C-alpha positions as CSV (number, residue, x, y, z in Angstrom):
1,M,-0.2,-0.1,-0.2
2,L,1.0,3.3,-1.3
3,A,0.8,6.3,1.3
4,I,1.3,9.6,-0.1
5,E,1.2,12.3,3.3
6,F,1.3,16.4,2.5
7,Q,0.1,19.8,4.5
8,T,-3.1,21.5,3.0
9,T,-5.8,24.1,4.5
10,L,-9.0,23.4,5.3
11,K,-10.2,24.9,2.7
12,E,-8.7,23.3,-0.3
13,I,-9.5,19.4,1.1
14,I,-13.0,20.4,2.8
15,T,-14.8,19.5,-1.1
16,A,-12.9,15.9,-0.8
17,V,-14.1,15.2,1.9
18,P,-17.5,13.3,2.4
19,M,-20.6,14.9,3.3
20,Q,-20.5,12.2,5.7
21,Q,-17.3,13.4,7.7
22,R,-17.6,17.4,6.4
23,H,-19.4,17.3,9.9
24,E,-16.5,16.7,12.1
25,L,-14.0,20.1,10.1
26,L,-16.6,22.2,10.5
27,S,-15.6,23.8,13.8
28,Y,-12.2,24.5,12.5
29,T,-11.4,27.9,10.2
30,E,-10.8,27.5,6.5
31,D,-7.7,28.2,6.8
32,E,-6.4,26.1,10.1
33,Q,-3.6,23.6,8.3
34,V,-4.7,20.4,8.5
35,R,-2.0,17.0,7.4
36,V,-3.5,14.8,4.6
37,I,-2.7,11.1,4.7
38,V,-4.1,9.3,1.2
39,L,-3.9,5.6,1.0
40,T,-3.9,3.5,-1.9
41,S,-3.9,0.3,-2.8
42,P,-1.7,-1.8,-4.5
43,V,-3.2,-2.3,-7.6
44,P,-1.7,-1.8,-11.2
45,S,-2.5,0.4,-13.4
46,P,-3.1,-0.9,-16.5
47,P,-1.3,-1.2,-19.4
48,A,-1.5,1.6,-22.8
49,I,-2.8,0.0,-25.6
50,V,-0.1,0.5,-28.3
51,P,-0.7,0.1,-31.7
52,P,1.8,-2.4,-33.1
53,L,4.6,-1.2,-35.2
54,D,4.7,-2.5,-38.4
55,R,9.0,-2.8,-38.0
56,L,9.8,-3.4,-42.2
57,T,7.9,-0.1,-42.6
58,D,9.6,1.6,-40.0
59,A,13.6,0.0,-40.9
60,R,12.5,1.4,-44.8
61,D,12.3,4.6,-43.3
62,K,15.0,5.1,-41.4
63,G,16.2,4.3,-44.3
64,Y,18.3,1.1,-43.0
65,T,18.9,-1.5,-46.2
66,D,19.7,-4.4,-44.2
67,F,17.0,-5.4,-41.3
68,L,18.9,-7.4,-39.3
69,E,21.1,-3.9,-38.4
70,Y,18.4,-2.0,-38.2
71,L,16.8,-4.8,-35.1
72,M,20.3,-3.9,-33.8
73,D,19.9,-0.2,-33.1
74,Y,16.3,-1.3,-32.5
75,P,15.8,-4.4,-31.0
76,V,12.5,-5.6,-29.5
77,A,11.6,-5.4,-26.5
78,V,10.2,-8.8,-24.6
79,D,7.9,-8.9,-21.3
80,Q,9.2,-11.9,-19.8
81,P,12.0,-13.3,-22.1
82,I,13.0,-16.8,-21.9
83,R,16.5,-17.2,-20.4
84,W,18.5,-20.5,-21.1
85,T,21.3,-21.4,-19.8
86,R,24.2,-22.9,-22.1
87,E,23.2,-26.9,-21.5
88,E,19.6,-26.7,-22.0
89,L,20.4,-24.7,-25.3
90,H,22.9,-28.5,-26.1
91,E,20.5,-31.0,-25.1
92,R,18.9,-30.4,-28.3
């Protein structure tokens, strides 16, 4: 869980406080300094949807005549690559 803590005036946050808890704050002045703690749940944000890249067209547009040279300069990112050991590579 992530905790974000900051100080501000009551006037700045009163509209964000739910109505049930707002009446507890009415005894304070609007310029009163308050400490706000925001707790977030550890839910990861969904990944941004990126349109697929046409690598052959991109290589051609960048002036590459050899596609392997293009791949050396712009490698393909793999989310969870498989790392083989030397023994696993030579088993077959």
